[in-house]
C-alpha positions as CSV (number, residue, x, y, z in Angstrom):
1,M,-15.4,66.3,-207.0
2,T,-11.9,67.1,-208.2
3,T,-11.1,68.7,-211.5
4,S,-8.8,65.9,-212.5
5,N,-9.5,62.2,-212.4
6,V,-7.7,59.1,-213.6
7,N,-9.7,56.3,-215.1
8,R,-8.8,52.6,-215.2
9,S,-6.7,52.9,-218.3
10,G,-4.6,55.8,-216.8
11,D,-6.0,58.5,-219.1
12,T,-6.6,61.8,-217.4
13,T,-9.8,63.8,-217.8
14,S,-9.9,67.4,-216.7
15,E,-12.3,70.3,-216.8
16,G,-11.3,73.1,-219.1
17,S,-12.3,76.7,-218.9
18,G,-16.0,77.1,-218.3
19,G,-16.3,73.6,-216.8
20,N,-16.4,71.8,-220.1
21,R,-15.0,68.3,-219.8
22,H,-12.9,66.5,-222.4
23,R,-14.3,63.0,-222.7
24,T,-12.1,59.9,-223.0
25,S,-13.2,57.3,-225.4
26,E,-14.5,55.2,-222.5
27,E,-16.7,58.1,-221.3
28,R,-18.0,58.6,-224.9
29,V,-19.0,54.9,-225.1
30,D,-20.7,55.1,-221.8
31,A,-22.6,58.3,-222.9
32,V,-23.7,56.7,-226.1
33,F,-24.9,53.5,-224.3
34,G,-26.8,55.8,-221.9
35,V,-28.8,57.6,-224.6
36,L,-29.3,54.3,-226.6
37,S,-30.9,52.7,-223.6
38,D,-34.1,54.5,-224.3
39,A,-36.4,53.1,-227.0
40,R,-37.9,56.5,-227.9
41,R,-34.4,57.8,-228.6
42,R,-33.5,54.8,-230.6
43,R,-36.6,55.3,-232.8
44,T,-35.8,59.0,-233.1
45,I,-32.2,58.2,-234.3
46,R,-33.5,55.7,-236.8
47,I,-35.9,58.2,-238.2
48,L,-33.2,60.8,-238.5
49,Q,-30.8,58.3,-240.1
50,T,-33.2,57.8,-243.0
51,R,-33.5,61.6,-243.8
52,E,-31.2,63.8,-245.8
53,G,-30.9,67.1,-244.1
54,S,-32.9,68.4,-241.2
55,I,-36.5,67.9,-240.0
56,S,-38.5,70.1,-237.8
57,V,-39.3,68.9,-234.3
58,P,-43.1,68.8,-235.0
59,A,-42.6,66.8,-238.2
60,L,-40.2,64.5,-236.3
61,A,-42.9,64.1,-233.6
62,E,-45.5,63.2,-236.2
63,T,-43.3,60.5,-237.7
64,L,-42.3,59.2,-234.3
65,A,-46.0,59.0,-233.2
66,A,-46.6,56.5,-236.1
67,R,-43.8,54.3,-234.7
68,E,-44.5,54.5,-231.0
69,P,-46.6,51.9,-229.2
70,G,-50.1,53.0,-228.3
71,D,-51.4,56.2,-229.8
72,P,-49.2,59.0,-228.5
73,D,-50.2,62.6,-228.9
74,P,-47.7,64.3,-231.3
75,D,-47.9,67.6,-229.3
76,R,-46.8,65.8,-226.2
77,L,-44.1,64.1,-228.2
78,V,-42.8,67.5,-229.3
79,V,-42.5,68.5,-225.6
80,S,-40.8,65.2,-224.7
81,L,-38.4,65.5,-227.6
82,Q,-37.5,69.2,-227.0
83,H,-37.0,68.9,-223.2
84,V,-35.7,65.4,-222.7
85,H,-34.6,63.3,-225.7
86,L,-33.1,65.8,-228.2
87,P,-30.9,67.5,-225.6
88,K,-29.4,64.2,-224.5
89,L,-28.9,63.2,-228.1
90,E,-27.3,66.6,-228.9
91,T,-24.9,66.3,-225.9
92,T,-23.5,63.1,-227.3
93,G,-23.2,64.4,-230.8
94,I,-25.8,62.0,-232.2
95,V,-28.1,64.8,-233.4
96,E,-27.4,68.4,-234.4
97,Y,-29.7,71.3,-234.3
98,T,-30.0,73.6,-237.3
99,S,-28.4,77.0,-236.7
100,D,-31.8,78.6,-235.9
101,R,-32.7,75.5,-233.7
102,S,-35.9,75.0,-235.8
103,G,-34.9,71.5,-236.9
104,V,-32.6,68.6,-236.1
105,Q,-30.5,66.2,-238.2
106,Y,-28.6,63.0,-237.6
107,G,-25.0,63.6,-236.6
108,G,-24.0,60.2,-235.2
109,G,-21.3,58.1,-236.5
110,P,-19.9,54.5,-236.8
111,L,-20.1,53.8,-233.1
112,V,-23.8,54.7,-232.9
113,E,-24.6,52.8,-236.1
114,R,-22.8,49.6,-234.9
115,L,-24.6,49.7,-231.6
116,L,-28.0,50.3,-233.2
117,E,-27.4,47.3,-235.5
118,Q,-27.3,45.1,-232.4
119,V,-30.6,46.2,-230.8
């Protein structure tokens, strides 16, 4: 893979120091669609949107368990959130961890909200 690519619109993306990539708006939209493709992540976002401030991951898992189909174990949801869903949501900027990483809060924006209204 090269360190510089040209997308369809002619915008250039490149890797900066440390391998961090600057996303074009098209890549951002693709990333948001990717994370919103999962029902558990959409439910998680909706829970976080209704809260002011942060919530601990165990409390988020308890709230999520009440909204999930079936009867999921909140302890298993904590693991799933910590290792799968929250990292993906954080990468796209939809959620933010507290400084000590003990809690999360909604950090999305207009794009996320418009897309969630449609599903």
